[in-house]
C-alpha positions as CSV (number, residue, x, y, z in Angstrom):
1,M,163.2,62.3,39.3
2,I,164.4,64.6,36.5
3,I,163.7,68.3,36.8
4,H,163.6,70.2,33.5
5,K,163.6,74.0,33.1
6,Y,160.0,74.0,32.0
7,L,158.8,70.5,32.9
8,L,159.2,68.1,35.8
9,A,158.7,64.6,34.7
10,I,158.3,61.5,36.8
11,T,158.2,57.9,35.6
12,F,157.0,55.6,38.3
13,L,158.2,52.2,39.3
14,I,156.2,49.1,39.8
15,N,155.3,48.8,43.5
16,S,151.5,48.7,43.8
17,I,149.4,46.0,45.4
18,S,146.2,46.6,43.4
19,V,144.2,44.8,40.7
20,V,141.6,46.8,38.8
21,Y,138.7,45.0,37.1
22,C,136.5,46.1,34.3
23,Q,133.9,48.7,35.5
24,P,130.2,48.6,34.9
25,D,128.2,50.9,32.6
26,N,130.4,53.6,31.1
27,G,133.0,53.3,33.8
28,V,132.6,56.9,35.0
29,N,131.9,56.2,38.6
30,I,133.0,59.4,40.3
31,I,131.7,60.7,43.6
32,P,130.8,63.5,43.9
33,Q,129.2,63.6,40.4
34,P,131.1,66.1,38.2
35,V,129.4,69.1,36.7
36,S,130.0,67.8,33.1
37,V,131.1,64.4,31.9
38,K,131.4,63.6,28.2
39,L,132.3,60.0,27.3
40,K,134.7,59.6,24.4
41,S,135.7,56.5,22.4
42,G,138.8,54.6,23.4
43,K,140.7,53.7,26.6
44,F,143.7,55.2,28.2
45,Q,146.2,52.6,29.3
46,F,148.5,52.9,32.3
47,S,151.8,51.1,32.0
48,N,155.2,51.2,33.7
49,N,156.2,53.7,31.0
50,T,153.4,56.2,31.8
51,T,155.0,59.5,32.5
52,F,153.7,62.3,34.7
53,I,154.5,65.8,33.7
54,F,154.1,69.0,35.8
55,S,154.3,72.5,34.3
56,S,157.0,74.7,35.8
57,D,154.5,77.1,37.4
58,I,153.2,74.4,39.8
59,D,154.8,74.8,43.2
60,I,157.1,72.0,44.5
61,H,154.7,71.2,47.3
62,T,151.9,70.3,44.9
63,S,154.1,68.3,42.6
64,K,155.4,66.3,45.6
65,L,151.9,65.8,46.9
66,I,150.6,64.4,43.6
67,S,153.8,62.4,43.1
68,E,153.2,60.7,46.4
69,I,149.6,59.9,45.4
70,I,150.9,58.5,42.1
71,K,153.4,56.3,43.9
72,N,151.1,55.0,46.6
73,E,147.7,54.8,45.0
74,I,147.9,54.3,41.2
75,P,148.0,50.6,40.3
76,K,150.9,49.5,38.1
77,N,151.5,46.6,35.9
78,Q,154.2,44.1,36.9
79,H,155.3,43.3,33.4
80,S,157.3,45.7,31.2
81,T,155.6,47.0,28.1
82,N,156.4,49.2,25.2
83,K,153.2,51.2,25.7
84,T,153.9,54.8,26.3
85,S,151.4,57.4,27.7
86,S,151.5,60.6,29.7
87,I,149.6,62.6,32.3
88,T,150.2,66.3,32.3
89,F,149.3,68.7,35.1
90,S,149.2,72.5,34.4
91,L,147.8,75.7,35.8
92,N,145.8,78.0,33.6
93,K,147.7,81.1,32.5
94,K,144.5,83.1,32.6
95,F,142.1,82.6,35.5
96,N,139.1,80.5,34.3
97,E,136.1,82.1,36.0
98,Q,133.9,79.0,35.5
99,L,136.3,76.8,37.4
100,G,136.9,79.2,40.2
101,N,139.4,78.4,42.9
102,E,138.7,74.6,43.2
103,G,137.5,73.5,39.8
104,Y,139.5,71.6,37.1
105,T,139.3,70.1,33.7
106,L,140.2,66.4,33.1
107,N,140.7,65.3,29.5
108,I,141.5,61.6,28.9
109,D,142.6,60.4,25.4
110,P,144.1,57.0,24.5
111,Q,147.7,58.2,24.8
112,K,147.4,61.3,27.0
113,V,145.7,62.7,30.1
114,S,145.6,66.5,30.5
115,I,144.6,68.1,33.8
116,T,144.3,71.8,34.2
117,A,143.1,74.1,37.0
118,N,143.4,77.6,38.3
119,K,145.0,76.6,41.6
120,S,146.7,73.6,43.1
121,N,143.7,72.4,45.0
122,G,141.9,72.0,41.6
123,L,144.7,69.7,40.4
124,F,144.4,67.7,43.6
125,Y,140.6,67.3,43.1
126,A,141.2,66.3,39.5
127,M,143.6,63.6,40.8
128,Q,140.9,62.3,43.1
129,S,138.5,61.9,40.2
130,L,141.2,60.2,38.2
131,L,141.8,57.7,41.0
132,Q,138.1,56.8,41.2
133,L,138.1,56.1,37.4
134,I,141.0,53.7,38.0
135,S,140.2,52.0,41.3
136,N,136.5,51.5,41.8
137,E,136.9,47.7,42.1
138,E,138.4,45.6,44.9
139,Y,142.2,45.1,45.2
140,K,142.6,41.3,45.0
141,T,146.3,40.5,44.7
142,S,149.7,42.1,44.6
143,I,150.2,41.5,40.9
144,I,148.6,43.0,37.8
145,N,149.1,41.0,34.6
146,E,147.3,43.2,32.2
147,L,147.3,46.9,31.3
148,I,145.0,49.1,33.3
149,N,142.3,50.7,31.2
150,I,140.3,53.7,32.0
151,P,137.6,55.3,29.9
152,C,138.4,58.3,27.7
153,V,136.3,61.2,29.0
154,S,136.2,65.0,29.0
155,I,135.3,66.4,32.5
156,V,134.7,70.0,33.5
157,D,134.1,70.2,37.3
158,Y,133.8,72.7,40.1
159,P,132.0,72.9,43.4
160,R,128.5,74.2,44.1
161,F,129.5,75.4,47.6
162,K,132.8,76.6,49.0
163,W,132.1,75.2,52.5
164,R,131.9,71.4,52.3
165,G,132.4,70.2,55.8
166,F,132.4,67.3,58.2
167,M,132.2,67.7,62.0
168,L,133.5,65.3,64.5
169,D,132.6,65.5,68.2
170,V,135.7,64.3,70.2
171,S,134.4,65.4,73.6
172,R,131.9,62.6,74.3
173,H,134.7,60.2,73.4
174,F,138.3,60.9,72.7
175,F,139.6,59.7,69.3
176,S,143.2,59.1,68.3
177,V,145.2,61.4,66.1
178,S,145.6,58.5,63.6
179,L,141.8,58.3,63.3
180,I,141.6,62.0,62.7
181,K,144.2,61.8,60.0
182,S,142.5,58.8,58.4
183,M,139.2,60.7,58.3
184,I,141.0,63.6,56.6
185,D,142.4,61.2,54.1
186,E,139.1,59.8,53.2
187,M,137.1,63.0,53.2
188,S,139.6,64.6,50.9
189,R,138.9,61.9,48.3
190,Y,135.4,63.2,48.0
191,K,136.4,66.8,47.8
192,I,135.4,67.8,51.3
193,N,137.4,70.8,52.3
194,T,136.5,71.7,55.9
195,F,136.9,69.8,59.2
196,H,134.9,71.2,62.1
197,W,136.6,69.9,65.3
198,H,134.2,69.9,68.2
199,L,136.9,70.0,70.9
200,T,134.9,70.8,74.1
201,D,131.7,69.9,75.8
202,D,130.2,68.6,79.1
203,Q,132.0,65.3,78.8
204,G,135.5,66.4,78.1
205,W,138.0,69.2,77.3
206,R,140.3,68.0,74.4
207,I,142.7,70.9,73.6
208,E,145.8,71.9,75.6
209,I,145.7,75.5,76.7
210,K,149.1,76.1,78.2
211,S,148.0,79.2,80.3
212,L,145.1,77.1,81.9
213,P,146.6,73.7,82.8
214,Q,143.5,72.7,84.9
215,L,141.6,72.3,81.6
216,T,143.5,69.2,80.7
217,K,144.4,68.1,84.2
218,V,140.8,68.0,85.3
219,G,138.5,68.8,82.3
220,A,139.9,66.1,79.9
221,W,139.0,63.2,82.2
222,R,135.9,61.5,83.5
223,V,134.9,58.3,85.2
224,Q,134.9,55.1,83.0
225,R,131.5,53.9,81.9
226,T,131.0,51.2,79.2
227,G,127.8,50.5,77.4
228,G,124.4,51.6,78.4
229,E,122.4,54.5,77.2
230,F,124.8,57.4,77.2
231,M,122.6,60.1,78.7
232,N,121.6,57.8,81.6
233,L,125.0,56.6,82.7
234,Q,125.8,56.4,86.4
235,K,127.2,59.5,88.0
236,P,130.7,59.4,89.6
237,Q,130.7,57.5,92.9
238,P,132.4,58.7,96.1
239,G,136.2,58.2,95.7
240,E,136.0,57.0,92.1
241,E,138.9,58.3,89.9
242,A,138.4,60.0,86.6
243,T,140.6,57.9,84.2
244,Y,138.7,58.0,80.9
245,G,139.5,60.6,78.3
246,G,142.5,62.4,76.9
247,F,143.4,65.5,75.0
248,Y,145.4,66.8,72.1
249,T,148.7,68.6,72.8
250,Q,149.3,71.8,70.9
251,D,152.1,70.0,69.0
252,E,149.6,67.2,68.0
253,I,147.1,69.9,66.9
254,K,149.8,71.6,64.8
255,D,150.7,68.3,63.2
256,V,147.0,67.6,62.3
257,I,146.5,71.1,60.9
258,A,149.6,70.7,58.7
259,Y,148.4,67.2,57.6
260,A,145.0,68.6,56.7
261,K,146.4,71.5,54.8
262,N,148.4,69.1,52.7
263,K,145.0,67.6,51.6
264,F,143.5,71.1,51.1
265,I,141.3,70.7,54.2
266,T,140.8,73.7,56.6
267,I,140.3,72.9,60.3
268,I,137.7,75.0,62.2
269,P,138.0,74.6,66.0
270,E,135.0,74.7,68.2
271,I,135.1,75.9,71.9
272,D,131.4,75.4,73.0
273,I,130.3,78.2,75.3
274,P,128.4,79.4,77.3
275,A,126.6,76.1,77.7
276,H,128.0,72.6,77.2
277,S,130.8,73.9,79.5
278,L,130.7,71.4,82.4
279,A,134.3,70.2,81.7
280,L,135.4,73.9,81.7
281,I,133.5,74.6,84.9
282,A,134.9,71.5,86.6
283,S,138.3,72.9,85.9
284,Y,137.5,76.4,87.0
285,P,134.3,76.4,89.1
286,N,134.4,80.1,89.9
287,I,133.2,81.0,86.3
288,S,129.8,79.4,86.8
289,C,126.8,81.0,88.5
290,K,126.7,78.6,91.4
291,Q,130.5,78.6,91.8
292,K,130.4,75.1,93.3
293,P,132.7,72.2,92.5
294,Q,131.5,70.2,89.6
295,Y,132.6,66.9,87.8
296,V,133.1,66.1,84.2
297,S,130.0,64.3,83.2
298,P,130.2,60.7,82.0
299,G,126.9,61.2,80.2
300,S,124.6,61.5,83.2
301,P,121.5,63.7,82.9
302,L,122.2,67.2,84.3
303,T,120.3,68.5,87.3
304,V,119.8,72.0,88.6
305,E,122.9,71.4,90.9
306,E,125.1,70.6,87.9
307,D,125.7,74.0,86.4
308,N,127.1,73.6,82.8
309,V,126.5,77.3,81.8
310,L,129.1,80.0,82.2
311,C,128.2,83.1,84.4
312,V,127.7,86.0,82.0
313,A,128.2,88.6,84.8
314,N,131.5,87.2,86.1
315,D,134.7,89.1,84.9
316,S,136.7,85.9,85.4
317,T,134.6,84.2,82.7
318,Y,135.9,86.6,80.1
319,I,139.5,86.5,81.4
320,I,139.5,82.8,80.9
321,I,137.7,82.9,77.6
322,D,140.3,85.5,76.3
323,K,143.2,83.2,77.3
324,I,141.6,80.2,75.6
325,L,140.7,82.0,72.4
326,S,144.2,83.6,72.3
327,E,145.9,80.2,72.2
328,V,143.3,78.8,69.9
329,A,143.6,81.7,67.4
330,K,147.4,81.3,67.4
331,L,147.1,77.5,66.8
332,F,144.6,77.5,64.0
333,P,145.2,79.4,60.8
334,A,141.5,79.3,59.7
335,E,139.7,82.6,59.6
336,Y,136.9,81.3,61.8
337,I,136.5,80.1,65.4
338,H,133.2,78.3,66.2
339,I,132.0,79.3,69.7
340,G,129.0,76.9,70.0
341,G,126.3,78.9,71.7
342,D,123.6,76.2,71.6
343,E,121.2,74.9,74.2
344,A,122.0,77.3,77.1
345,D,119.7,76.6,80.0
346,K,118.6,80.0,81.2
347,I,117.6,78.8,84.6
348,F,121.1,79.3,85.9
349,W,121.0,83.0,84.8
350,D,117.4,83.4,86.2
351,S,118.6,82.5,89.7
352,C,122.0,84.3,89.5
353,S,121.9,87.7,91.3
354,K,125.0,88.9,89.3
355,C,123.4,88.0,86.0
356,Q,120.1,89.7,87.0
357,H,122.0,92.8,88.1
358,L,123.8,92.9,84.7
359,M,120.5,92.7,82.9
360,Q,119.2,95.6,84.8
361,E,122.3,97.7,84.2
362,N,122.2,97.1,80.5
363,H,118.4,97.3,80.1
364,L,118.1,93.7,78.9
365,K,114.6,92.5,78.7
366,N,115.1,88.8,79.1
367,T,117.8,86.1,79.3
368,E,117.7,85.7,75.5
369,E,119.1,89.2,75.3
370,L,121.5,88.3,78.0
371,Q,122.8,85.5,75.9
372,S,123.1,87.9,73.0
373,F,125.1,90.2,75.3
374,F,127.5,87.4,76.0
375,I,127.8,86.3,72.4
376,K,128.5,89.8,71.2
377,K,131.2,90.2,73.9
378,V,132.8,87.0,73.0
379,S,132.6,87.9,69.3
380,A,134.5,91.0,70.0
381,I,137.2,88.9,71.7
382,V,137.3,86.7,68.7
383,A,137.6,89.7,66.4
384,S,140.5,91.0,68.5
385,K,142.4,87.9,67.6
386,G,141.8,88.5,63.9
387,K,139.1,85.8,63.5
388,K,135.4,85.6,62.7
389,V,132.7,83.9,64.8
390,I,130.6,80.9,63.8
391,G,127.8,79.8,66.2
392,W,125.0,77.4,66.3
393,E,121.6,79.0,65.5
394,E,120.8,79.8,69.1
395,I,123.3,82.7,68.9
396,M,120.5,84.5,67.0
397,Q,118.4,84.7,70.2
398,G,118.2,88.2,71.5
399,G,119.9,89.7,68.5
400,L,122.8,88.6,66.2
401,A,126.4,89.7,66.7
402,P,127.9,91.6,63.7
403,N,129.3,89.4,60.9
404,A,128.5,86.1,62.8
405,V,128.1,83.0,60.7
406,I,125.1,80.8,61.6
407,A,125.2,77.0,61.6
408,S,121.5,76.1,61.2
409,W,121.0,72.7,62.9
410,T,117.4,72.1,64.1
411,S,116.0,72.9,60.7
412,V,116.6,75.2,57.7
413,D,114.4,77.9,59.3
414,A,117.2,79.6,61.3
415,G,119.4,79.6,58.1
416,I,116.6,81.2,56.1
417,K,116.2,83.9,58.8
418,A,119.9,84.5,59.0
419,A,120.2,84.8,55.2
420,K,117.4,87.4,55.2
421,L,119.4,89.3,57.8
422,K,122.4,89.1,55.3
423,H,124.4,86.8,57.5
424,E,126.3,83.9,56.0
425,V,124.9,80.4,56.8
426,I,126.2,76.8,57.1
427,M,123.4,74.3,56.7
428,T,123.6,71.4,59.1
429,P,119.9,70.5,59.7
430,W,119.5,67.2,61.5
431,D,116.0,66.8,60.2
432,H,117.3,66.7,56.6
433,G,119.8,64.0,57.3
434,M,122.9,66.2,58.0
435,Y,123.5,64.3,61.2
436,M,125.4,61.0,60.8
437,D,122.6,58.9,62.4
438,N,121.0,55.7,61.1
439,S,118.3,57.3,59.0
440,K,117.9,56.5,55.3
441,I,120.7,57.9,53.0
442,E,118.0,59.0,50.6
443,R,116.8,61.5,53.2
444,S,120.3,63.0,53.3
445,Y,120.8,62.9,49.5
446,S,117.6,64.7,48.8
447,F,118.5,67.8,50.8
448,N,119.0,71.1,49.1
449,P,121.1,73.5,51.2
450,V,119.5,76.5,49.5
451,P,115.8,76.7,50.5
452,D,113.3,78.3,48.2
453,S,113.2,82.1,48.3
454,T,116.7,82.2,50.0
455,D,119.5,84.2,48.4
456,A,122.1,81.6,47.6
457,K,125.0,84.0,48.0
458,Y,124.5,83.8,51.8
459,I,124.7,80.0,52.0
460,L,128.3,79.0,52.4
461,G,127.5,75.3,52.2
462,G,126.9,72.6,54.7
463,E,128.4,70.0,57.1
464,A,127.9,66.4,58.0
465,C,127.9,66.2,61.8
466,L,128.7,63.3,63.9
467,W,127.8,63.6,67.6
468,T,129.4,60.7,69.4
469,E,127.4,60.0,72.5
470,E,126.8,56.5,71.1
471,T,130.0,56.3,69.1
472,P,132.7,55.1,71.5
473,N,135.6,54.1,69.3
474,D,137.5,54.7,66.0
475,R,135.8,51.9,64.1
476,E,132.3,53.1,65.0
477,V,133.3,56.6,63.8
478,Q,134.1,55.1,60.4
479,R,130.8,53.1,60.3
480,M,128.7,56.2,61.1
481,F,130.4,58.3,58.4
482,F,130.5,55.9,55.6
483,P,129.0,55.5,53.1
484,R,126.6,58.4,54.1
485,A,129.4,60.9,53.8
486,L,129.6,60.1,50.1
487,A,126.0,61.3,49.6
488,L,126.7,64.5,51.5
489,S,129.8,65.2,49.4
490,E,127.6,65.1,46.4
491,I,125.1,67.5,48.0
492,F,127.9,70.0,48.7
493,W,129.7,69.7,45.3
494,T,127.3,68.7,42.6
495,P,124.8,71.0,40.9
496,F,121.3,70.3,42.3
497,N,119.9,69.4,38.8
498,K,122.8,66.9,38.2
499,K,122.0,64.8,41.2
500,N,120.3,61.4,40.6
501,Y,119.8,59.1,43.6
502,D,119.6,55.8,41.8
503,D,122.8,56.6,39.9
504,F,124.4,57.7,43.1
505,L,123.6,54.3,44.7
506,R,125.2,52.6,41.7
507,R,128.3,54.6,42.0
508,M,128.4,54.3,45.8
509,Q,128.4,50.5,45.5
510,Q,131.4,50.7,43.3
511,R,133.3,52.4,46.2
512,L,132.5,49.7,48.8
513,P,135.3,47.3,47.6
514,Y,137.7,50.1,48.2
515,F,136.5,50.4,51.8
516,D,136.8,46.6,52.1
517,A,140.4,46.7,50.8
518,K,141.4,49.5,53.1
519,K,139.7,47.8,56.1
520,I,137.5,50.8,56.6
521,K,134.3,50.0,58.5
522,Y,131.1,51.2,56.9
523,S,127.4,50.8,57.4
524,T,125.5,48.3,55.3
525,M,122.1,49.9,56.1
526,V,121.4,50.7,52.5
527,F,121.2,46.9,51.9
528,E,119.2,46.0,54.9
529,P,115.4,45.4,55.0
530,I,113.2,48.2,56.2
531,I,110.2,46.7,58.0
532,S,107.0,48.8,58.3
533,F,103.8,48.0,60.2
534,I,100.7,48.8,58.1
535,H,97.2,49.2,59.5
536,H,95.1,47.4,57.0
537,G,91.4,47.7,57.7
538,V,89.7,47.9,61.1
539,D,91.0,44.8,62.8
540,S,93.9,43.5,60.6
541,N,97.5,44.6,60.3
542,K,100.1,43.9,57.6
543,I,103.9,44.0,57.1
544,K,105.7,45.9,54.3
545,I,109.4,45.3,53.6
546,E,111.6,47.4,51.4
547,T,115.3,48.4,50.9
548,E,117.0,51.6,49.9
549,I,118.9,49.8,47.1
550,K,116.2,48.3,44.8
551,S,116.1,44.9,43.1
552,L,117.5,43.0,46.2
553,D,116.0,39.7,47.1
554,I,114.5,39.7,50.6
555,Y,113.8,36.6,52.6
556,Y,111.9,36.5,55.9
557,S,110.6,34.4,58.8
558,F,108.0,34.8,61.5
559,D,108.9,31.7,63.5
560,N,112.0,33.2,65.2
561,T,114.5,31.2,63.0
562,D,117.1,32.9,60.9
563,P,116.1,33.2,57.3
564,D,118.4,32.6,54.3
565,E,117.9,32.2,50.5
566,F,115.8,29.0,51.1
567,Y,113.2,30.8,53.1
568,P,110.1,32.6,51.8
569,K,111.0,35.4,49.4
570,Y,109.3,38.7,49.8
571,D,107.3,39.5,46.6
572,G,106.4,43.1,47.3
573,H,102.9,42.4,48.6
574,L,101.8,43.2,52.1
575,L,102.4,40.3,54.5
576,T,99.8,38.9,56.8
577,I,101.1,38.4,60.4
578,P,100.5,34.7,61.4
579,K,98.6,34.2,64.6
580,G,100.9,34.2,67.6
581,A,103.9,35.7,65.8
582,T,105.8,38.2,67.8
583,I,108.9,38.6,65.8
584,I,109.8,39.1,62.1
585,K,113.3,38.5,60.7
586,A,114.5,39.6,57.3
587,I,117.7,39.4,55.3
588,S,118.8,40.7,51.9
589,Y,120.7,39.1,49.0
590,Q,122.2,40.7,45.9
591,N,123.0,38.5,43.0
592,G,122.9,35.4,45.2
593,K,125.2,36.9,47.8
594,L,124.2,37.9,51.4
595,V,124.5,41.7,51.9
596,G,124.0,43.7,55.0
597,K,122.8,42.5,58.4
598,M,119.7,40.5,59.4
599,V,117.0,42.8,60.7
600,V,114.9,41.6,63.6
601,K,111.8,43.5,64.6
602,D,109.5,43.0,67.6
603,L,106.0,43.1,66.1
604,I,104.3,44.2,69.2
605,K,106.8,47.1,69.6
606,I,106.6,48.3,66.0
607,A,102.8,48.1,66.1
608,K,102.8,50.5,69.1
609,E,105.4,52.8,67.3
610,E,103.3,53.0,64.1
611,K,100.1,53.6,66.1
612,N,101.7,56.5,67.9
């Protein structure tokens, strides 16, 4: 590496294992879709003589970061060549208001690539776009025998929202640090900048609090249960040891925070209170209304004897919360702490003499106002640590705490209401596909985080949320996030009028070989047949089959055998169900190749579902 007074230049060596093939259409297959892309004539060619140049005002951290990306991720040609080219990174001397803090320009000409931004994270995001132009196709061998060509383009790009998040629930199941880091790696590729870490819930306490050792000695562990419907798992049996779970030490958390910061991702911790607190109460039973010993739930349905809500009238509750939030605030540099606040069952407060007395003393009309009393008190604790509060929409019940940010999750309605009250909002509505479930990606992609008649300045952005009741391991986390997270990244970054679902599906398919090469598990649902039961006339019923990705070939069977490309091909018309048939199976092919999984539907069951 040669360091000049004004330039730092790096010429890379040949050590990649990638092959890049010609790309379809115009070759501009970037996710999220940039604000402006202008295709120019010609191709830029990478060679082993390509030089990377950093202007002197770029800090050494950023130049090292991009240099590592260059070394590890840009394919290189094995054979020497006399071709010369350069890629220059520079910061704007004067702040470009259009680009803001995270935007960039990327200009590619046949011999030179120029990348500019106001700040280092803009350079990083430009690099992610450049990588997608290079490596949309599958890595096949360890040798490249030809020069790597990318299209000449002019790109101006900046995000629509400043909060572009993903949430991972690590309470229902504990996930490794390596998985967390790999998710940070992948999310940063698509310009996601916030990781919401759901660290506590009824099923496990996942963060070391040194002043409260019982939280990880007791709260981080539950009895082992495998398979079955999560919310109906068997309760702990007499004498059964709690051996399933785990927690992150403070050193591990510091390491993850530093790792995320290196990828320009901020981590927001969540300590979910006053409800979803069974793991906390199992550790310190005196802070519940019943003050009885509890267990960390393996997923069993709660009863009135299993108190998972903190006692609002107990001084010990606030002493423990203060200790927790003190250590959390010191650990996490982010300006926010998420305090949950959702789904508090008020029956515990209704039957608690201390809580009822507190309501009378403070002239609180109902338990919703009691919840607001609690949230405001906790918000004051958070503020005393120099942080701001985020809470799920239920913290609006009984009155909002000053400056609280609302995460609107049941619908957009709470977000609209909060914005009208001049509170900032993070949109995460499950009914618009913000939850990483198995609904159609189109449902997610069509979401607009700024509802009609809502002042956009109060909408910080949105989050993709993965609740992990039915997601027990690292590989399933990947499958639930991808490729849906790509659609959500485009919601949060791309201007609403620049979005195009069909074009997104095209670009998304160009990313799948990358996932294959990296051994990242992803859902194939976009390829899989969607089977619908259609009531057709008074006494007859029909079957309709479709797929999210159009122009696939669908083959089906009613005779309980597995269809392939030699079976009847679906032609778009409604299918008549043969007499006696109880099952339909369908499979998809693309260009003669099997894609996705076979879908099997119980005809009797779906008939009942459609009827209801």
